Every structure is written in structure tokens, then in C-alpha cells.
KEROKE-347299 format. One record per residue (C-alpha): x, y, z. Coordinates in Angstrom, 1 decimal. Layout:
<sites>
> X | Y | Z
...
</sites>
This chain:
<sites>
> -77.5 | -71.9 | -47.7
> -76.0 | -69.2 | -49.3
> -78.1 | -66.6 | -47.8
> -77.2 | -68.4 | -44.2
> -73.4 | -67.9 | -45.2
> -73.9 | -64.2 | -46.3
> -75.4 | -63.4 | -43.0
> -73.0 | -65.1 | -41.1
> -70.1 | -63.5 | -42.8
> -71.7 | -59.8 | -42.6
> -72.4 | -60.6 | -38.5
> -68.3 | -61.5 | -38.2
> -67.8 | -58.3 | -39.7
> -70.2 | -56.2 | -37.5
> -68.5 | -57.8 | -34.2
> -64.8 | -57.4 | -35.6
> -65.7 | -53.5 | -36.3
> -67.3 | -53.1 | -33.0
> -64.5 | -54.8 | -31.3
> -61.8 | -52.3 | -33.2
> -63.8 | -49.3 | -32.3
> -63.7 | -50.2 | -28.5
> -59.7 | -50.7 | -28.7
> -59.3 | -47.6 | -30.3
> -61.2 | -45.6 | -27.6
> -59.7 | -47.7 | -24.8
> -56.4 | -46.6 | -26.0
> -57.1 | -43.0 | -26.1
> -58.2 | -42.6 | -23.1
> -55.5 | -44.9 | -21.4
> -52.7 | -42.6 | -23.2
> -54.3 | -39.3 | -22.4
> -53.7 | -39.5 | -18.7
> -51.2 | -39.2 | -17.5
> -49.0 | -37.3 | -20.1
> -47.2 | -40.0 | -22.2
> -43.4 | -40.4 | -21.9
> -41.5 | -42.0 | -24.5
> -38.3 | -43.8 | -23.9
> -35.3 | -42.1 | -26.2
> -34.6 | -46.1 | -27.8
> -38.2 | -46.2 | -29.0
> -37.3 | -42.6 | -30.5
> -34.3 | -44.1 | -32.4
> -36.9 | -46.9 | -33.5
> -39.1 | -44.1 | -34.8
> -36.5 | -42.6 | -37.3
> -35.5 | -46.0 | -38.5
> -39.1 | -46.5 | -39.3
> -40.1 | -49.3 | -37.2
> -42.3 | -47.3 | -34.6
> -44.6 | -46.0 | -36.8
> -45.9 | -50.0 | -37.1
> -46.8 | -49.9 | -33.3
> -48.6 | -46.8 | -33.3
> -51.1 | -46.5 | -30.5
> -53.4 | -43.7 | -31.3
> -53.0 | -39.7 | -32.3
> -51.6 | -38.7 | -29.1
> -49.1 | -41.5 | -29.1
> -48.1 | -40.7 | -32.6
> -48.0 | -36.8 | -31.8
> -45.5 | -37.6 | -28.5
> -43.6 | -40.0 | -30.8
> -43.3 | -37.3 | -33.5
> -42.0 | -35.0 | -30.7
> -39.6 | -37.5 | -29.8
> -38.0 | -38.2 | -33.2
> -37.7 | -34.5 | -34.1
> -35.5 | -34.4 | -30.9
> -33.6 | -37.3 | -32.2
> -33.2 | -36.1 | -35.8
> -32.0 | -32.5 | -34.6
> -29.5 | -34.4 | -32.3
> -28.0 | -36.4 | -35.4
> -27.9 | -32.8 | -37.1
> -26.1 | -31.5 | -34.3
> -23.5 | -34.7 | -34.1
> -22.8 | -34.0 | -37.9
> -21.8 | -30.4 | -37.4
> -25.1 | -28.7 | -39.0
> -25.8 | -26.7 | -35.9
> -23.6 | -24.4 | -34.3
> -23.2 | -23.8 | -30.5
> -23.6 | -26.2 | -27.5
> -26.9 | -28.0 | -27.1
> -28.4 | -26.8 | -23.8
> -31.7 | -28.5 | -23.9
> -31.6 | -31.5 | -21.5
> -33.4 | -33.7 | -23.6
> -31.2 | -33.0 | -26.5
> -28.2 | -33.9 | -24.4
> -29.8 | -37.0 | -23.1
> -30.8 | -38.1 | -26.8
> -26.9 | -37.4 | -28.0
> -25.7 | -39.5 | -25.4
> -28.1 | -42.6 | -26.1
> -25.9 | -45.5 | -27.7
> -28.4 | -46.4 | -30.6
> -28.4 | -42.6 | -31.7
> -24.6 | -42.7 | -31.5
> -24.6 | -46.1 | -33.3
> -26.8 | -44.7 | -36.2
> -24.6 | -41.6 | -36.4
> -21.5 | -44.0 | -36.8
> -23.2 | -45.9 | -39.5
> -24.3 | -43.0 | -41.4
> -20.8 | -41.3 | -41.3
> -22.5 | -37.9 | -41.1
> -22.2 | -38.6 | -45.2
> -18.6 | -38.7 | -45.2
> -18.0 | -42.2 | -46.9
> -15.0 | -43.9 | -48.0
> -14.7 | -46.8 | -50.5
> -11.3 | -48.2 | -50.4
> -8.3 | -47.9 | -48.2
> -4.7 | -46.8 | -49.5
> -1.6 | -48.1 | -48.0
> -0.4 | -46.3 | -45.0
> 2.7 | -46.2 | -42.5
> 2.1 | -44.5 | -39.4
> 5.6 | -43.2 | -37.9
> 4.5 | -43.1 | -34.2
> 6.5 | -40.8 | -32.1
> 6.6 | -40.3 | -28.7
> 4.3 | -38.5 | -26.6
> 2.3 | -36.8 | -29.5
> -0.7 | -38.4 | -29.0
> 0.4 | -41.3 | -30.9
> -1.2 | -43.9 | -28.7
> -4.5 | -42.8 | -29.7
> -3.8 | -42.5 | -33.3
> -2.1 | -45.9 | -33.4
> -4.6 | -47.9 | -31.8
> -7.8 | -46.0 | -33.8
> -5.7 | -47.1 | -37.2
> -5.0 | -50.3 | -36.3
> -8.8 | -51.0 | -35.0
> -10.1 | -49.7 | -38.3
> -7.5 | -51.3 | -40.6
> -8.4 | -54.6 | -39.1
> -11.7 | -54.1 | -39.7
> -11.0 | -53.7 | -43.3
> -8.7 | -57.1 | -43.5
> -5.6 | -54.8 | -44.1
> -2.4 | -56.8 | -43.4
> -0.3 | -55.4 | -40.8
> 3.4 | -55.5 | -41.0
> 3.9 | -56.4 | -37.3
> 2.0 | -59.7 | -38.0
> 5.3 | -61.1 | -39.5
> 7.4 | -60.7 | -36.4
> 7.5 | -62.1 | -32.8
> 8.0 | -59.7 | -29.6
> 8.1 | -56.4 | -29.0
> 4.8 | -55.8 | -30.8
> 5.4 | -52.2 | -30.3
> 8.3 | -51.3 | -32.5
> 9.9 | -51.6 | -36.1
> 13.4 | -52.6 | -35.1
> 15.1 | -52.3 | -38.1
> 13.2 | -49.0 | -39.2
> 16.2 | -47.4 | -41.4
> 17.4 | -50.8 | -42.7
> 16.9 | -50.8 | -46.5
> 17.6 | -53.3 | -49.1
> 16.4 | -56.3 | -47.0
> 12.8 | -56.8 | -48.1
> 13.4 | -57.9 | -51.8
> 10.4 | -60.2 | -52.7
> 8.3 | -58.7 | -50.1
> 7.3 | -55.2 | -51.8
> 3.8 | -54.9 | -51.8
> 3.1 | -57.5 | -49.5
> 1.9 | -55.5 | -46.5
> -1.2 | -52.9 | -46.3
> 0.1 | -50.7 | -43.0
> 2.4 | -50.0 | -40.2
> 1.4 | -48.2 | -37.1
> 4.3 | -48.3 | -34.6
> 7.5 | -47.0 | -33.0
> 10.6 | -47.3 | -35.0
> 12.9 | -47.6 | -32.1
> 13.3 | -49.9 | -29.2
> 11.8 | -48.4 | -25.7
> 13.8 | -45.0 | -24.7
> 16.6 | -45.7 | -27.4
> 15.4 | -42.8 | -29.7
> 16.4 | -40.2 | -27.2
> 20.1 | -41.0 | -27.2
> 22.8 | -39.2 | -28.9
> 24.8 | -42.1 | -30.3
> 23.6 | -43.9 | -33.2
> 21.2 | -46.5 | -33.0
> 22.9 | -49.5 | -35.0
> 20.0 | -52.0 | -35.0
> 18.2 | -49.4 | -36.6
> 20.8 | -48.8 | -39.3
> 21.1 | -44.9 | -37.9
> 24.6 | -43.7 | -39.2
> 24.5 | -40.7 | -37.4
> 24.7 | -38.7 | -40.5
> 21.1 | -37.2 | -40.7
> 19.5 | -39.4 | -43.7
> 17.9 | -41.9 | -41.2
> 14.5 | -40.3 | -41.9
> 14.8 | -41.0 | -45.7
> 15.9 | -44.2 | -44.9
> 12.8 | -45.1 | -42.9
> 10.7 | -43.3 | -46.0
> 12.3 | -46.2 | -48.4
> 12.0 | -48.8 | -45.9
> 8.4 | -48.2 | -45.5
> 7.9 | -48.1 | -49.8
> 10.0 | -51.2 | -49.7
> 7.5 | -52.9 | -47.2
> 4.0 | -51.3 | -48.7
> 4.8 | -50.1 | -52.3
> 5.9 | -46.8 | -53.7
> 2.5 | -45.2 | -53.3
> 2.0 | -45.7 | -49.3
> 0.8 | -42.5 | -47.6
> 3.0 | -41.6 | -44.5
> 2.2 | -39.8 | -41.4
> 4.6 | -38.1 | -39.0
> 3.1 | -36.5 | -35.4
> 4.4 | -33.6 | -34.0
> 4.0 | -31.6 | -30.8
> 4.6 | -28.2 | -29.6
> 8.4 | -28.4 | -28.1
> 7.5 | -27.1 | -24.7
> 4.2 | -29.2 | -24.1
> 6.2 | -32.1 | -25.5
> 9.3 | -31.8 | -23.2
> 7.0 | -31.6 | -20.3
> 5.0 | -34.8 | -21.3
> 8.3 | -36.8 | -22.0
> 9.5 | -35.9 | -18.7
> 6.7 | -36.6 | -16.7
> 6.5 | -40.0 | -18.7
> 9.8 | -41.0 | -18.4
> 10.1 | -39.9 | -14.8
> 12.8 | -37.6 | -15.6
> 13.8 | -34.4 | -13.4
> 13.9 | -31.1 | -14.9
> 17.3 | -30.8 | -13.3
> 18.4 | -33.7 | -15.1
> 17.2 | -32.6 | -18.5
> 18.5 | -29.0 | -17.8
> 22.1 | -30.1 | -16.9
> 22.7 | -33.1 | -19.7
> 22.9 | -31.7 | -23.2
> 22.7 | -35.2 | -24.6
> 18.9 | -35.0 | -23.7
> 18.3 | -31.7 | -25.5
> 15.8 | -31.4 | -28.6
> 14.0 | -35.1 | -28.0
> 12.2 | -34.3 | -31.1
> 15.3 | -33.9 | -33.4
> 16.8 | -37.0 | -31.9
> 13.7 | -39.1 | -32.6
> 14.3 | -37.9 | -36.2
> 17.8 | -39.0 | -35.8
> 19.0 | -35.3 | -36.5
> 21.9 | -34.2 | -34.0
> 22.9 | -31.0 | -35.2
> 21.7 | -28.0 | -36.7
> 23.0 | -28.8 | -40.2
> 21.4 | -32.1 | -40.0
> 18.2 | -30.0 | -38.9
> 18.8 | -27.6 | -42.1
> 19.0 | -30.5 | -44.5
> 15.9 | -32.2 | -43.2
> 13.9 | -29.2 | -43.5
> 15.4 | -28.5 | -47.2
> 14.9 | -31.9 | -48.3
> 11.1 | -32.1 | -47.1
> 8.8 | -33.6 | -48.6
> 11.7 | -35.8 | -49.9
> 10.3 | -36.2 | -53.3
> 7.0 | -37.7 | -51.7
> 4.7 | -34.7 | -52.3
> 1.2 | -35.8 | -51.6
> 1.9 | -38.8 | -49.5
> 4.2 | -37.5 | -46.8
> 1.9 | -35.7 | -44.2
> 2.0 | -34.1 | -41.1
> -0.2 | -34.7 | -38.0
> -0.6 | -32.0 | -35.0
> -1.1 | -33.0 | -31.5
> -2.8 | -29.7 | -30.8
> -5.0 | -30.0 | -33.9
> -5.8 | -33.7 | -33.7
> -9.3 | -33.3 | -35.2
> -8.1 | -31.7 | -38.4
> -5.2 | -34.1 | -38.4
> -7.4 | -37.3 | -38.2
> -9.9 | -35.7 | -41.1
> -6.9 | -34.9 | -43.4
> -5.6 | -38.6 | -43.0
> -9.3 | -39.9 | -43.5
> -9.5 | -38.1 | -46.6
> -6.2 | -39.2 | -48.0
> -7.0 | -42.8 | -47.2
> -10.3 | -42.8 | -48.7
> -11.9 | -44.0 | -45.2
> -15.0 | -43.1 | -43.9
> -15.4 | -40.8 | -40.9
> -16.3 | -43.9 | -38.6
> -12.6 | -45.1 | -39.3
> -11.2 | -42.1 | -37.3
> -13.6 | -41.6 | -34.2
> -11.2 | -42.5 | -31.4
> -11.0 | -43.1 | -27.6
> -8.1 | -41.4 | -26.1
> -5.1 | -43.3 | -24.8
> -3.6 | -42.3 | -21.5
> -0.1 | -44.0 | -20.9
> 0.8 | -44.3 | -16.8
> 3.3 | -41.1 | -15.9
> 1.3 | -39.0 | -18.8
> 0.4 | -35.3 | -17.8
> -3.2 | -36.4 | -17.8
> -2.7 | -39.5 | -15.9
> -3.4 | -39.9 | -12.4
> 0.5 | -40.0 | -11.6
> 1.4 | -37.3 | -13.9
> 3.8 | -34.4 | -13.0
> 4.3 | -31.0 | -14.7
> 8.1 | -30.5 | -14.7
> 8.4 | -27.5 | -16.3
> 6.2 | -25.4 | -13.8
> 8.6 | -22.2 | -12.7
> 11.5 | -23.6 | -14.8
> 13.6 | -22.2 | -17.6
> 14.7 | -24.2 | -20.4
> 18.3 | -23.8 | -21.5
> 18.7 | -21.4 | -24.3
> 19.6 | -24.4 | -26.9
> 17.5 | -27.0 | -25.1
> 14.7 | -26.8 | -27.6
> 16.2 | -24.7 | -30.2
> 16.3 | -27.8 | -32.9
> 13.0 | -28.9 | -32.0
> 11.2 | -25.6 | -32.0
> 12.9 | -24.9 | -35.4
> 11.3 | -28.4 | -36.7
> 7.9 | -27.4 | -35.2
> 7.7 | -24.5 | -36.8
> 8.3 | -25.6 | -40.0
> 6.2 | -28.7 | -39.8
> 3.1 | -27.1 | -38.3
> 3.3 | -24.5 | -41.3
> 3.4 | -27.3 | -43.7
> 0.0 | -28.7 | -42.0
> -1.6 | -25.5 | -41.9
> -1.2 | -25.2 | -45.7
> -2.6 | -29.0 | -46.1
> -5.3 | -27.8 | -44.0
> -6.1 | -24.8 | -46.1
> -5.9 | -26.4 | -49.4
> -8.4 | -29.0 | -48.1
> -10.8 | -26.3 | -46.8
> -10.4 | -24.7 | -50.2
> -11.0 | -27.8 | -52.3
> -14.2 | -28.8 | -50.1
> -16.3 | -26.6 | -48.5
> -17.4 | -29.6 | -46.1
> -14.2 | -29.9 | -44.2
> -15.0 | -27.5 | -41.5
> -18.3 | -29.4 | -40.9
> -16.4 | -32.8 | -40.9
> -14.0 | -31.2 | -38.3
> -16.7 | -30.1 | -36.2
> -18.6 | -33.5 | -36.6
> -15.7 | -35.5 | -35.6
> -14.9 | -33.5 | -32.5
> -18.9 | -33.9 | -31.5
> -19.1 | -37.6 | -32.2
> -15.7 | -38.5 | -30.3
> -17.3 | -36.7 | -27.3
> -20.6 | -38.5 | -27.5
> -18.8 | -41.8 | -27.9
> -16.9 | -41.4 | -25.0
> -19.5 | -40.3 | -22.7
> -21.2 | -43.7 | -23.9
> -18.4 | -45.6 | -22.9
> -17.8 | -44.1 | -19.5
> -21.8 | -45.3 | -18.8
> -21.9 | -48.6 | -20.3
> -20.0 | -51.7 | -19.9
> -19.5 | -52.5 | -23.7
> -16.6 | -54.7 | -23.8
> -17.0 | -57.6 | -25.8
> -14.6 | -60.1 | -27.8
> -13.2 | -58.6 | -30.9
> -14.8 | -61.0 | -33.2
> -18.5 | -60.0 | -32.0
> -18.4 | -56.5 | -30.9
> -19.8 | -53.6 | -32.8
> -18.0 | -50.8 | -34.0
> -19.3 | -48.7 | -31.1
> -18.3 | -51.6 | -28.6
> -15.0 | -51.9 | -30.1
> -14.3 | -48.3 | -29.3
> -15.5 | -48.8 | -25.8
> -13.3 | -51.6 | -25.3
> -10.1 | -49.4 | -25.7
> -11.3 | -47.7 | -22.0
> -10.7 | -50.9 | -20.5
> -7.1 | -51.4 | -22.1
> -4.5 | -51.2 | -19.7
> -1.7 | -51.1 | -22.6
> -2.0 | -50.2 | -26.3
> 1.0 | -52.8 | -26.7
> -1.4 | -55.5 | -24.8
> -4.0 | -54.3 | -27.5
> -2.2 | -54.7 | -30.2
> -0.8 | -57.9 | -29.4
> -4.1 | -59.1 | -28.7
> -5.2 | -57.9 | -32.2
> -2.2 | -59.3 | -34.1
> -2.8 | -62.9 | -32.5
> -6.7 | -62.7 | -33.6
> -5.5 | -61.5 | -37.1
> -3.3 | -64.5 | -37.4
</sites>
């Protein structure tokens, strides 16, 4: 009986071996003609290690290896390691593949965060602030941070009593972040004091705002202010507000809109502002430049100890913006009155110099700063190309990070987005 069982077992092994050899030869023949083409999604699997378990012979492994190499090269490029533009068509396809982009977002190109500092973003008008606001809000909600806006009813888009101090007793450090405008509608552009914001017209309102932020979020809160070159800023404001250049030029009350948003109405008030900067808040009061958005967001990420994925954005365009379908260039062929932007230009010159000094210091302290800026720019470009090609909008609760970013492309108003997020957080 033992001999019979041994013989039967040996015979089974022989049949199994012959069957395996037949399958291997069949696979080799089938995958040598025609040339093998492998989907980019399979290449992403190959990088993650799952494709190796589905190998189909030497030819298949070679093809997968080449595709995996292309994926790795694309990831290195997205993370800022390679110079120049990708011109190879296969690389362009790979860079725009959703799974490759998601893997780069998950990896953060090595720029990981481990916590979050409390922060306030002073959302100034027409400085790219809608893009920054929605980006910060998306990431803050993902981190379960507590937003000041959740305690209020409409309007969601503004912190109305922005300069009113001494009214937050008992609520200090109750909130983690704030990201909105600080005045109602277009009142920021008026020359009269804004009473509901506790603006007294004395040029000290900005200092009151800083104190109010600290009453809400604690004395260590990081505060960010966006500014933009004065002529570009004015052009965008005129287009957005549907104000003609003739109306602006003929009304001194509309001159120097940046200064007015900071509630600075005279040369003396501007001089005081500049001499007092950073208002005893060195290392916590930061400038963001519209013209240098990627550097600005990398500085913000590092200050808040976030990850790179947290500052990847979708550009928000309002109706009437210069980049929108109905945007109009109001300054073309026009000459701004001599004092029409004098105060704004002075503010921008000073604050942009402060920004450049902060960038220089960050670059000296960490030589990876420049690569991170390049990586952010390339990843944002890849994300926006992916979002234009796929319908990735899902509910907030179930969406992946890439899908959440893509969902911003279908939002008609950042204010509606803020409201929906606030309600979901409640």
C-alpha cells in the first residue's frame, strides 16, 4: 500500500510539472507578439509592489520594469528633483495619471508635518486670497481644527467685528483658525471709519485686529497677510467691482485701496504702520505675495508644521476677475493719478522686502526650500490637469484628498464652499 501511494504522489507531481511548463511556454509565445503595452495604472501598481505578484514571464517583467522606471522618473520630476520640462510623451501621460498624482500627494515628496499651529489668515481682496482661503480651510477641516466661523450665522465670508478687542473673555484659545475677510462686502474700500469693525479712523485698527485674533486663538497664533503689486491689484479690483477707471481717477476716496483695507487713511498713518511692523510679533506675523504664491505657501506650510499636500491648491476665480470670462482690463492705456497709488506702493515695497527677507532666511536654514517650491508648483500643475480630465467630485465625507481638491473646481462661490464645510463640521 505504501509503494502504491508513493507512486501515485510522484505521478501527480509529474503532471503538475508538465502543466506548469506548458503554461510558461504558452505565456512566452502569447506575450512576444505583438509588442506588449501596459497601462500606466498597472505601472503605479508595479511601484507599490503589487504588480510583481502578477508577473507573466520575462518579457512582461521587462516591460513592466520599463514602465515602473518611467513612473519613478515622473515622481522624481514632480518632487522637484529633475530640472527642466518633461518633453517625453510617455512621461507626460504618467505625470497626469490620477494614481501617480495621488501617490505623490501621499508621500509629500518628503516634506511631512507632524502637528498644526494655530493660525489666522487676513483675507484681503483680489490678492489670490480666495484660493488661499479654500486651501487652508480644506486642510484645517481634514485636521479637525476648530474654525471661528462655526460659532456664527451668516455672513460666512467675513469676521465682522474684526477690530473689536476685549469682547472674547472666556473664549481665549477656544478656536484653532480663521481665514475670512474682516469687513462686510465692499466696505473695506470706504474712507469713513467702519464702526461695526471698531475702526476709529486713527490708523490703529490693524493692531486691534492682531489682538482680536490672539483673543480668539491664543498668544502664539501665526497671522498671515496677503498683498499684491499696487497697479495689478487696482486693475483686478476695478474689474471685479465693475468700477470704471474714470470713476476711480475722479474720486480721491477710492485711491490707495490696499491702505484702505488696512484702514490707513494718510501718509502719517502708513508711516506709523511701517515703523511698528511686525508689532512685537516677529516670527508670527507673515507676508504672502500674490506674485510669489508658491514661495508664500511653502513658508506658510513650514510655519504651521503642515505637510506639502496641505498647501496644494485649486485656483479660485470669481466672477469679474481679470482671469474670468467676463474680466476687463481697466488700466490699459490709462495713467493713474499721481497720488492714486502712492500709499499702496509704499506699503507693497516695504512688505515685499520683508517677504523676500523671510524667503532668504528659510533658504539659508534649509537647502531643500527651493526644491519644495518647485515640487509644489509641479504638483499643482499636475493636479489641475487631472481635475480638468476627470469628474472627481464626491461628498466631503467620502472624497480622497485629490477628489476634494478637484471638487473645488465645481464650486461656484468660495462662500458657498465655506458654508457647506461649516455645516458638515457642525
